[in-house]
C-alpha positions as CSV (number, residue, x, y, z in Angstrom):
1,X,30.3,6.7,26.3
2,X,32.9,6.3,23.5
3,X,33.2,8.3,20.5
4,X,32.1,5.5,18.3
5,X,28.9,5.0,20.2
6,X,28.2,8.7,20.1
7,X,28.5,8.5,16.4
8,X,26.2,5.7,16.0
9,X,23.5,7.1,18.6
10,X,23.7,10.6,16.8
11,X,23.3,8.9,13.4
12,X,20.4,6.7,14.8
13,X,18.7,9.7,16.2
14,X,19.1,11.7,13.0
15,X,17.7,8.7,10.9
16,X,14.7,8.1,13.2
17,X,14.1,12.0,13.0
18,X,14.1,11.9,9.2
19,X,11.9,8.8,9.1
20,X,9.3,10.5,11.1
21,X,9.7,13.8,9.2
22,X,9.0,11.8,6.1
23,X,10.6,14.6,3.8
24,X,12.7,11.8,1.9
25,X,11.9,8.4,1.2
26,X,13.2,5.8,4.0
27,X,15.4,4.0,1.8
28,X,17.4,7.2,0.8
29,X,17.6,8.0,4.5
30,X,18.9,4.6,5.4
31,X,21.7,4.8,2.6
32,X,22.6,8.0,3.9
33,X,22.9,6.8,7.3
34,X,25.0,3.8,6.1
35,X,27.3,6.1,4.0
36,X,27.9,8.4,7.4
37,X,29.0,5.4,9.6
38,X,31.1,4.0,6.7
39,X,32.9,7.4,6.3
40,X,33.2,7.6,10.0
41,X,35.2,4.2,10.2
42,X,32.5,2.5,12.2
43,X,31.6,0.2,9.4
44,X,34.3,-1.2,7.1
45,X,34.2,-0.3,3.6
46,X,34.1,-3.8,2.4
47,X,31.4,-4.7,4.7
48,X,29.2,-1.7,3.9
49,X,27.1,-3.1,1.2
50,X,27.1,-6.8,2.3
51,X,23.6,-6.4,3.5
52,X,22.5,-6.8,-0.3
53,X,23.6,-10.4,-0.1
54,X,22.1,-11.2,3.2
55,X,19.5,-13.9,3.5
56,X,17.1,-11.8,4.9
57,X,17.0,-9.4,1.9
58,X,17.2,-12.4,-0.7
59,X,14.3,-13.9,1.2
60,X,12.0,-10.8,1.2
61,X,12.7,-10.2,-2.3
62,X,11.6,-13.9,-3.1
63,X,8.5,-13.4,-1.0
64,X,7.3,-10.5,-2.9
65,X,8.0,-12.4,-6.3
66,X,6.1,-15.2,-5.0
67,X,3.3,-13.2,-3.8
68,X,2.9,-11.8,-7.3
69,X,2.6,-15.3,-8.5
70,X,-0.2,-16.3,-6.0
71,X,-2.0,-13.1,-7.0
72,X,-1.7,-13.8,-10.7
73,X,-2.7,-17.5,-10.3
74,X,-6.2,-16.4,-8.6
75,X,-5.4,-18.3,-5.3
76,X,-6.8,-15.2,-3.2
77,X,-9.3,-14.0,-5.9
78,X,-10.9,-17.6,-5.6
79,X,-11.2,-16.9,-1.7
80,X,-12.4,-13.2,-2.4
81,X,-15.3,-14.2,-4.5
82,X,-16.9,-16.4,-1.8
83,X,-16.8,-13.3,0.6
84,X,-19.6,-11.7,-1.2
85,X,-22.0,-14.4,0.2
86,X,-21.5,-13.6,3.9
87,X,-24.5,-11.3,4.3
88,X,-25.1,-7.8,5.5
89,X,-24.5,-8.0,9.1
90,X,-21.5,-5.8,9.9
91,X,-19.9,-8.0,12.6
92,X,-20.1,-11.1,10.3
93,X,-18.4,-9.0,7.6
94,X,-15.8,-7.6,9.9
95,X,-15.0,-11.2,11.2
96,X,-14.9,-12.8,7.8
97,X,-13.0,-10.3,5.9
98,X,-10.4,-9.9,8.8
99,X,-10.1,-13.6,9.3
100,X,-9.4,-14.2,5.6
101,X,-6.9,-11.4,5.0
102,X,-4.9,-12.5,8.2
103,X,-4.7,-16.1,6.6
104,X,-3.6,-15.0,3.4
105,X,-1.1,-12.5,5.0
106,X,0.7,-15.3,6.8
107,X,1.8,-16.7,3.7
108,X,2.3,-13.7,1.4
109,X,3.0,-10.1,1.3
110,X,0.7,-8.1,3.7
111,X,0.1,-5.3,1.2
112,X,-0.6,-7.8,-1.6
113,X,-3.3,-9.6,0.4
114,X,-4.8,-6.4,1.5
115,X,-4.9,-5.1,-2.1
116,X,-6.8,-8.1,-3.3
117,X,-9.6,-7.7,-0.4
118,X,-9.9,-3.9,-0.5
119,X,-12.1,-3.9,-3.5
120,X,-14.3,-6.7,-1.9
121,X,-14.5,-4.7,1.3
122,X,-15.8,-1.5,-0.6
123,X,-18.3,-3.7,-2.8
124,X,-19.6,-5.0,0.4
125,X,-19.9,-1.9,2.3
126,X,-21.7,-0.3,-0.7
127,X,-24.2,-3.3,-1.0
128,X,-24.9,-3.0,2.6
129,X,-25.5,0.8,2.5
130,X,-22.5,1.8,5.0
131,X,-19.3,3.6,4.9
132,X,-16.3,1.4,3.7
133,X,-14.6,3.0,6.9
134,X,-16.1,0.4,9.2
135,X,-14.5,-2.5,7.2
136,X,-11.1,-0.9,5.7
137,X,-9.2,-0.3,9.0
138,X,-10.1,-3.9,10.5
139,X,-8.9,-5.2,7.1
140,X,-5.5,-3.4,7.4
141,X,-5.1,-4.5,11.1
142,X,-6.0,-8.0,10.2
143,X,-3.3,-8.1,7.3
144,X,-0.6,-7.0,10.1
145,X,-1.9,-9.7,12.5
146,X,-1.7,-12.5,9.9
147,X,1.9,-11.4,9.1
148,X,3.0,-12.8,12.5
149,X,2.0,-16.4,11.6
150,X,5.1,-17.7,9.6
151,X,8.6,-16.8,8.7
152,X,7.5,-15.2,5.5
153,X,4.8,-13.4,6.6
154,X,6.5,-10.0,7.3
155,X,10.0,-8.7,6.9
156,X,10.6,-8.4,10.6
157,X,10.2,-12.2,11.0
158,X,12.7,-12.9,8.5
159,X,15.1,-10.2,9.9
160,X,14.7,-11.7,13.4
161,X,15.4,-15.4,12.0
162,X,18.7,-14.3,10.8
163,X,19.7,-12.6,14.0
164,X,18.7,-15.7,15.9
165,X,21.4,-17.4,14.0
166,X,24.0,-15.3,15.8
167,X,23.0,-16.8,19.2
168,X,21.9,-20.2,18.5
169,X,22.8,-23.0,16.1
170,X,20.3,-22.2,13.6
171,X,17.6,-19.4,12.5
172,X,13.8,-19.6,13.5
173,X,12.3,-22.1,11.1
174,X,9.1,-21.6,9.0
175,X,6.4,-22.2,11.6
176,X,8.5,-21.3,14.8
177,X,6.4,-18.1,15.0
178,X,3.1,-20.0,14.4
179,X,2.1,-20.7,18.1
180,X,2.7,-17.0,19.2
181,X,1.2,-15.7,15.9
182,X,-1.7,-17.8,15.9
183,X,-2.8,-16.9,19.4
184,X,-2.5,-13.3,18.6
185,X,-4.1,-13.5,15.5
186,X,-7.2,-15.5,16.6
187,X,-7.6,-13.3,19.6
188,X,-6.9,-10.1,17.6
189,X,-9.5,-11.1,15.0
190,X,-12.1,-12.0,17.5
191,X,-11.3,-8.7,19.4
192,X,-11.8,-6.8,16.4
193,X,-15.1,-8.5,15.8
194,X,-16.2,-7.4,19.2
195,X,-15.0,-3.7,19.2
196,X,-15.3,-2.9,15.5
197,X,-17.7,-0.1,16.7
198,X,-14.7,2.1,17.7
199,X,-13.7,2.2,14.2
200,X,-14.5,5.8,13.0
201,X,-17.5,6.4,10.9
202,X,-17.2,8.5,7.9
203,X,-20.5,8.8,6.4
204,X,-23.4,11.3,5.6
205,X,-26.3,10.4,8.0
206,X,-28.8,10.5,5.0
207,X,-26.8,7.8,3.3
208,X,-27.2,9.3,0.0
209,X,-23.7,10.7,-0.5
210,X,-20.6,8.7,-2.0
211,X,-19.4,6.5,0.4
212,X,-15.8,7.5,0.3
213,X,-15.2,10.4,2.8
214,X,-12.8,12.3,0.8
215,X,-12.4,15.9,-0.6
216,X,-14.4,15.7,-3.7
217,X,-12.9,14.9,-7.0
218,X,-11.5,17.8,-9.0
219,X,-12.0,17.4,-12.9
220,X,-12.3,19.6,-16.0
221,X,-15.3,19.7,-18.1
222,X,-15.4,21.2,-21.6
223,X,-18.1,23.3,-23.1
224,X,-18.7,21.6,-26.6
225,X,-18.7,24.1,-29.5
226,X,-22.4,23.2,-30.1
227,X,-23.6,23.3,-26.6
228,X,-26.7,25.0,-25.9
229,X,-25.0,26.7,-23.1
230,X,-22.6,28.7,-25.5
231,X,-23.7,32.4,-25.1
232,X,-25.2,31.8,-21.8
233,X,-24.2,32.5,-18.1
234,X,-22.5,30.1,-15.7
235,X,-25.1,30.7,-13.4
236,X,-27.6,29.0,-16.0
237,X,-25.5,26.0,-16.5
238,X,-25.3,25.3,-12.8
239,X,-29.0,25.8,-12.3
240,X,-29.6,23.5,-15.2
241,X,-27.7,20.9,-13.3
242,X,-30.2,20.8,-10.6
243,X,-30.0,20.8,-6.9
244,X,-29.1,16.9,-6.6
245,X,-25.9,17.7,-8.5
246,X,-23.7,19.2,-6.1
247,X,-20.9,20.7,-8.3
248,X,-18.6,23.6,-7.3
249,X,-17.0,25.5,-10.1
250,X,-13.5,26.5,-8.9
251,X,-11.9,27.8,-12.0
252,X,-12.5,28.7,-15.8
253,X,-9.9,28.2,-18.4
254,X,-10.2,30.2,-21.7
255,X,-7.6,30.6,-24.2
256,X,-4.9,29.2,-21.9
257,X,-6.0,31.6,-19.3
258,X,-6.7,30.5,-15.7
259,X,-9.4,32.4,-13.8
260,X,-10.0,31.3,-10.1
261,X,-13.6,31.2,-8.9
262,X,-15.3,32.8,-11.8
263,X,-18.4,35.0,-11.5
264,X,-21.7,33.3,-12.2
265,X,-22.6,36.0,-14.7
266,X,-19.6,35.1,-16.8
267,X,-20.8,34.2,-20.3
268,X,-19.7,30.8,-21.6
269,X,-18.0,30.2,-24.9
270,X,-17.3,27.2,-26.9
271,X,-14.2,25.1,-25.8
272,X,-14.2,26.6,-22.4
273,X,-12.9,24.3,-19.6
274,X,-14.5,24.4,-16.3
275,X,-12.7,23.1,-13.2
276,X,-15.3,21.7,-11.0
277,X,-15.3,19.9,-7.6
278,X,-17.9,17.1,-7.0
279,X,-18.4,13.6,-5.9
280,X,-18.5,11.0,-8.5
281,X,-22.4,10.6,-8.3
282,X,-23.1,14.4,-8.5
283,X,-20.6,14.6,-11.4
284,X,-22.3,11.7,-13.1
285,X,-25.7,13.5,-12.9
286,X,-24.3,16.8,-13.8
287,X,-23.0,15.4,-17.2
288,X,-26.1,13.6,-17.9
289,X,-28.3,16.9,-17.6
290,X,-25.9,19.3,-19.3
291,X,-24.3,17.0,-21.9
292,X,-20.7,18.6,-21.3
293,X,-17.8,16.8,-21.9
294,X,-14.9,15.4,-19.7
295,X,-12.1,17.4,-20.9
296,X,-9.7,14.4,-20.9
297,X,-12.3,12.3,-23.0
298,X,-12.8,15.2,-25.2
299,X,-8.9,15.5,-25.9
300,X,-8.8,11.7,-26.5
301,X,-11.6,11.9,-29.1
302,X,-10.0,15.0,-30.9
303,X,-6.8,12.9,-31.0
304,X,-8.5,9.9,-32.6
305,X,-10.2,12.2,-35.2
306,X,-6.8,13.8,-36.0
307,X,-5.5,10.3,-36.4
308,X,-8.3,9.1,-38.6
309,X,-8.0,12.3,-40.7
310,X,-4.2,11.8,-41.1
311,X,-4.9,8.2,-42.3
312,X,-7.3,9.3,-44.9
313,X,-5.0,11.7,-46.3
314,X,-2.4,9.1,-46.6
315,X,-4.8,6.9,-48.3
316,X,-5.8,9.7,-50.9
317,X,-2.2,10.4,-51.4
318,X,-1.5,6.6,-52.3
319,X,1.5,6.7,-49.8
320,X,1.0,2.8,-49.0
321,X,4.4,2.7,-47.3
322,X,3.9,5.2,-44.8
323,X,0.2,4.5,-44.5
324,X,-0.4,3.0,-40.8
325,X,-2.1,-0.2,-40.1
326,X,-5.8,1.0,-39.1
327,X,-7.1,-2.5,-38.0
328,X,-6.0,-2.1,-34.5
329,X,-6.8,1.6,-34.1
330,X,-10.3,0.7,-35.5
331,X,-10.5,-1.8,-33.1
332,X,-9.5,0.5,-30.3
333,X,-12.4,2.9,-31.3
334,X,-14.9,0.1,-31.3
335,X,-13.5,-1.2,-28.0
336,X,-15.7,-0.5,-24.8
337,X,-14.3,1.8,-22.7
338,X,-14.4,1.4,-18.8
339,X,-14.1,3.6,-15.8
340,X,-12.5,2.7,-12.5
341,X,-11.7,4.3,-9.2
342,X,-8.2,3.5,-8.0
343,X,-5.8,4.3,-5.3
344,X,-2.2,5.5,-6.0
345,X,0.0,3.2,-3.7
346,X,3.2,4.1,-2.1
347,X,5.2,2.3,-4.5
348,X,3.5,3.6,-7.6
349,X,5.1,5.1,-10.6
350,X,2.7,8.0,-10.3
351,X,4.0,9.3,-7.2
352,X,5.9,12.7,-7.6
353,X,5.0,12.9,-11.3
354,X,2.2,14.2,-13.3
355,X,-0.1,12.7,-16.0
356,X,1.6,15.0,-18.5
357,X,5.2,14.2,-17.3
358,X,4.2,10.4,-17.7
359,X,2.6,10.9,-21.1
360,X,-0.3,8.5,-19.6
361,X,-2.5,8.6,-22.4
362,X,0.1,7.9,-25.1
363,X,2.0,5.2,-23.0
364,X,-0.8,3.4,-21.3
365,X,-3.9,4.6,-22.9
366,X,-5.4,5.9,-19.8
367,X,-7.2,9.1,-19.2
368,X,-7.3,10.7,-15.8
369,X,-10.7,12.1,-15.6
370,X,-10.6,13.3,-12.0
371,X,-8.4,13.4,-8.8
372,X,-9.2,13.6,-5.1
373,X,-7.0,13.9,-2.2
374,X,-7.7,13.5,1.6
375,X,-8.1,16.6,3.3
376,X,-6.9,19.0,0.3
377,X,-8.6,20.9,-2.4
378,X,-6.5,20.6,-5.6
379,X,-6.6,23.7,-8.0
380,X,-4.0,22.8,-10.7
381,X,-4.8,21.5,-13.9
382,X,-5.3,17.8,-14.2
383,X,-2.4,17.4,-16.3
384,X,-0.1,19.3,-14.1
385,X,-1.1,17.8,-10.6
386,X,1.7,15.7,-8.9
387,X,0.3,12.5,-7.7
388,X,0.9,11.6,-3.9
389,X,0.3,8.2,-2.3
390,X,-3.4,7.9,-1.1
391,X,-4.7,9.9,-4.2
392,X,-7.9,8.5,-5.5
393,X,-8.2,8.6,-9.4
394,X,-11.2,8.4,-11.6
395,X,-9.5,6.6,-14.7
396,X,-11.0,5.7,-18.2
397,X,-9.5,3.1,-20.6
398,X,-10.2,0.4,-22.9
399,X,-11.7,-2.3,-20.8
400,X,-9.3,-5.0,-21.9
401,X,-6.1,-2.7,-21.1
402,X,-7.5,-1.1,-17.7
403,X,-6.5,-3.9,-15.5
404,X,-3.0,-3.9,-17.2
405,X,-2.7,-0.4,-16.9
406,X,-3.4,-0.3,-13.2
407,X,-0.7,-3.1,-12.8
408,X,1.9,-1.1,-14.5
409,X,1.1,2.3,-12.8
410,X,1.0,0.5,-9.4
411,X,-2.5,1.5,-8.7
412,X,-5.1,-0.7,-6.9
413,X,-9.0,-0.7,-8.0
414,X,-11.4,0.4,-5.5
415,X,-15.0,0.9,-6.7
416,X,-15.1,0.1,-10.5
417,X,-17.4,0.4,-13.6
418,X,-16.9,-2.2,-16.2
419,X,-13.6,-3.6,-14.2
420,X,-13.8,-7.2,-13.1
421,X,-11.6,-7.7,-10.3
422,X,-10.1,-11.1,-11.3
423,X,-6.8,-12.8,-11.9
424,X,-5.8,-15.7,-14.2
425,X,-7.2,-19.0,-13.0
426,X,-4.1,-20.9,-12.3
427,X,-4.8,-21.7,-8.8
428,X,-3.5,-25.3,-8.5
429,X,-0.4,-24.5,-10.3
430,X,0.6,-21.5,-8.1
431,X,-0.4,-23.0,-4.8
432,X,1.4,-26.2,-5.7
433,X,4.5,-24.3,-6.4
434,X,4.1,-22.2,-3.3
435,X,3.5,-25.5,-0.9
436,X,6.4,-27.0,-2.3
437,X,8.5,-24.3,-1.4
438,X,7.2,-24.2,2.0
439,X,7.5,-28.1,2.5
440,X,11.1,-27.7,1.4
441,X,11.5,-25.0,4.2
442,X,9.5,-26.9,6.8
443,X,11.4,-30.1,6.4
444,X,14.7,-28.6,6.6
445,X,16.0,-29.7,3.1
446,X,17.3,-26.3,2.1
447,X,17.3,-23.0,3.7
448,X,14.5,-20.5,3.5
449,X,16.1,-18.2,1.0
450,X,17.0,-21.1,-1.4
451,X,13.7,-22.7,-1.2
452,X,11.9,-19.5,-1.8
453,X,14.1,-18.1,-4.6
454,X,13.5,-21.6,-6.3
455,X,9.8,-21.2,-6.0
456,X,10.0,-17.9,-7.4
457,X,12.0,-18.9,-10.5
458,X,9.6,-21.7,-11.0
459,X,6.6,-19.3,-11.2
460,X,8.5,-17.1,-13.6
461,X,9.3,-20.2,-15.9
462,X,5.7,-21.4,-16.1
463,X,4.6,-17.8,-16.7
464,X,2.8,-17.0,-13.5
465,X,5.0,-14.0,-13.0
466,X,5.7,-12.5,-16.5
467,X,9.3,-11.5,-17.0
468,X,8.2,-7.9,-17.2
469,X,6.8,-8.0,-13.7
470,X,9.5,-9.7,-11.9
471,X,11.2,-6.3,-10.8
472,X,7.9,-4.6,-10.5
473,X,6.7,-7.1,-8.0
474,X,9.7,-6.3,-5.7
475,X,9.5,-3.4,-3.4
476,X,13.0,-2.1,-4.0
477,X,12.6,0.5,-1.2
478,X,12.2,-2.3,1.3
479,X,15.2,-4.3,0.0
480,X,17.4,-1.1,-0.1
481,X,16.2,-0.1,3.6
482,X,17.0,-3.6,4.9
483,X,20.2,-4.0,3.2
484,X,21.4,-0.6,4.4
485,X,20.0,-0.8,8.0
486,X,21.6,-4.3,8.6
487,X,25.3,-3.0,8.7
488,X,24.0,0.1,10.8
489,X,22.4,-2.5,13.3
490,X,25.6,-4.4,13.4
491,X,27.6,-1.4,14.2
492,X,25.2,-0.7,17.1
493,X,26.3,-4.0,18.2
494,X,30.1,-3.8,17.8
495,X,30.5,-0.4,19.1
496,X,28.6,-1.6,22.2
497,X,25.7,0.7,21.9
498,X,23.3,-2.3,22.0
499,X,24.8,-3.2,25.4
500,X,24.2,0.4,26.8
501,X,20.5,0.3,25.9
502,X,20.1,-3.3,27.2
503,X,21.6,-2.2,30.6
504,X,19.4,0.8,30.8
505,X,16.4,-1.6,30.3
506,X,17.8,-3.8,33.0
507,X,18.0,-1.0,35.3
508,X,14.6,0.0,34.7
509,X,13.2,-3.6,35.2
510,X,15.7,-4.9,37.6
511,X,12.9,-5.1,40.4
512,X,10.3,-6.5,38.0
513,X,9.8,-10.0,36.9
514,X,11.2,-11.2,33.7
515,X,7.9,-11.2,32.0
516,X,8.0,-7.4,32.6
517,X,11.3,-6.9,30.7
518,X,9.8,-9.0,27.8
519,X,6.7,-6.7,27.7
520,X,8.8,-3.5,28.2
521,X,10.8,-4.6,25.1
522,X,7.7,-5.3,23.1
523,X,6.0,-2.1,23.8
524,X,9.0,0.0,23.0
525,X,9.5,-1.7,19.6
526,X,5.9,-1.3,19.0
527,X,5.9,2.4,19.6
528,X,9.1,2.7,17.4
529,X,7.4,0.7,14.5
530,X,4.4,3.3,14.5
531,X,6.7,6.1,13.5
532,X,9.3,4.2,11.4
533,X,9.4,1.4,8.8
534,X,8.7,-2.0,10.7
535,X,11.9,-3.5,9.1
536,X,14.1,-0.8,10.3
537,X,12.6,-1.3,13.9
538,X,13.2,-4.8,13.8
539,X,17.1,-4.2,12.5
540,X,17.6,-1.7,15.5
541,X,16.0,-3.6,18.2
542,X,17.3,-7.1,17.6
543,X,20.9,-6.5,18.8
544,X,19.3,-4.7,21.9
545,X,17.4,-8.0,22.6
546,X,20.4,-10.1,22.2
547,X,22.4,-8.0,24.6
548,X,19.6,-7.9,26.9
549,X,19.5,-11.7,27.1
550,X,23.1,-11.8,27.8
551,X,22.7,-9.3,30.7
552,X,19.9,-11.3,32.0
553,X,21.7,-14.7,31.3
554,X,18.8,-15.9,29.6
555,X,17.8,-17.3,26.3
556,X,17.6,-14.7,23.6
557,X,14.6,-16.7,21.9
558,X,11.9,-15.0,23.8
559,X,13.4,-11.4,23.5
560,X,13.7,-11.8,19.8
561,X,10.2,-13.0,19.5
562,X,9.0,-10.1,21.5
563,X,10.8,-7.8,19.0
564,X,9.2,-9.6,16.1
565,X,5.8,-9.2,17.4
566,X,6.3,-5.6,18.4
567,X,7.8,-4.7,14.9
568,X,4.8,-6.3,13.2
569,X,1.9,-4.8,15.3
570,X,1.9,-1.2,14.3
571,X,-1.7,-0.1,14.9
572,X,-1.7,3.5,16.1
573,X,-0.7,5.6,13.2
574,X,-1.4,5.5,9.2
575,X,2.4,5.8,8.9
576,X,3.4,2.6,10.8
577,X,2.8,0.3,7.7
578,X,1.8,0.6,4.3
579,X,-1.4,-1.4,4.9
580,X,-2.4,1.7,7.3
581,X,-1.6,4.2,4.6
582,X,-3.6,2.3,2.0
583,X,-6.8,2.3,3.6
584,X,-6.6,6.1,4.9
585,X,-7.9,7.9,1.8
586,X,-10.8,5.2,0.8
587,X,-11.9,5.0,4.3
588,X,-11.8,8.7,4.8
589,X,-9.5,8.3,8.1
590,X,-7.7,11.0,9.7
591,X,-4.5,10.7,11.2
592,X,-5.8,10.6,14.9
593,X,-8.4,7.9,14.1
594,X,-6.1,4.8,14.2
595,X,-5.5,4.9,17.9
596,X,-9.2,4.4,18.6
597,X,-9.1,0.9,17.4
598,X,-5.4,0.3,17.4
599,X,-4.9,1.2,21.1
600,X,-7.0,-1.6,22.6
601,X,-5.9,-3.9,19.9
602,X,-2.3,-3.2,21.1
603,X,-2.9,-3.6,24.6
604,X,-4.7,-7.0,23.8
605,X,-1.6,-8.1,21.6
606,X,0.8,-7.5,24.6
607,X,-1.6,-9.2,27.1
608,X,-1.8,-12.3,24.8
609,X,1.6,-12.5,23.3
610,X,3.8,-12.1,26.3
611,X,2.6,-15.1,28.3
612,X,2.4,-17.1,25.2
613,X,6.0,-16.3,24.2
614,X,7.3,-17.2,27.8
615,X,5.1,-20.4,27.6
616,X,6.5,-21.6,24.2
617,X,10.2,-19.9,24.5
618,X,10.9,-19.9,28.2
619,X,13.7,-17.4,29.3
């Protein structure tokens, strides 16, 4: 093994290890790896950042903008509204939801499609009196299956299409993935409909508890100065809440002093703040009985009173020039305030920051009333909690501003109160633009990147994607990851590293039929994509597939297809794909839950896809 190969393999091993460790974001790790191979002289400096202009990167960015346009246009929302009529039978709900999200994922970003249907799944489960856990994991897996249908369904397909250009006259086209993708999607959806009972159930047998199996919300309650509990003990307050209100007081804050696990004999004072842990139903019952205030809501009202007093003083002083316009503020006070439960996504601006640090109330008009985190008890003040992906928040804002605030913060609404899950109804316009872009690709008039960028630009010009949302709709971490990993994948090939891996695979499968080699490659990539980002898995495995085809003196097409399918089907862990991560907290899943449904589904995908690939794309 040559020194260049040793360096590349060492960098790849370190990169994969850091991906799994998840201490730093995968795009930062990828950029670091790119710098190492560049400084080592393996990647020429003038080629280090050429990945940013690669057609795969441009195509992924354009697809993300188009997906936002389809969401804003209400295309998916119009489908979602009809799903509320499918009935209460669980297998029908699973089949219908999984099938629809798979169809949508074939033509838009997987996470975007999942985001639109998650609230529908939660609503359906609550109407049926069941846990959302039986719907959310099948929904996530359906979004992954649907991504295999078309070129633009998932980043691995786009990446593999680009690599195909290296060994053939042209890249894979828009619907070259359809025969194999359709076979595993249909089989996968039906399979999930049959084995959905393997989905872990996370619910209380009595059915009375909150359907989200999460550690309860941590929130802050304030004792009003005129409360009847002032001068009485904490025990009196808890008893008054009743047995049905399952509320645990975990701290008392008085005059800025934090007292953990206070005694039930502590005497309460006005303006005391209690940090409590409870599910949303218990919290509501407790507030209804005791008439305490949510601390964030009390602070908001105090600020409004202070602002009103300042306006009155300014009016009395006759300072007309400095007197603020009260029309909007009066309207704000009259506006109905709505509550919503929302989940923090991996790309949310909240991740790693606190409510105080972001000035949420001042910038977005949002109060954080409570926070829940899977498997953890939060004991910090609400304003100081640093949010993490998967946290569930109880938010309050003006009803007409709540959806805008959620979009700006990168949060997805789950179960909402006073929040309608809708989008602007421009279905025909958005679907027409998207269909035109697909037609340009399918007819071969222009390359996919050009057609999709043109479609994205038209959506921006007609207002389907506001200019302020253009870059918000693009997941820059994915863009940077792909752009950084492409030169590393090229280095794996130019140093002969991919050839070494291919020779090892040939030695393993030399006594086996060619179909076994395709299956081994697919399984290897599938396992890799369960611990690293699927785009990174595709970039690393594609050069190996090409080298393997040369060693077998066979077509690279079936091997590249095997890589695309393997990279897209990460069903075994919650970290394999953002869709899996997104449903973890609202479904109440644990890390080890995914393989129960994911392992049989992965085996089914291999059994169906390998013969289909070899039939459509023979070696």
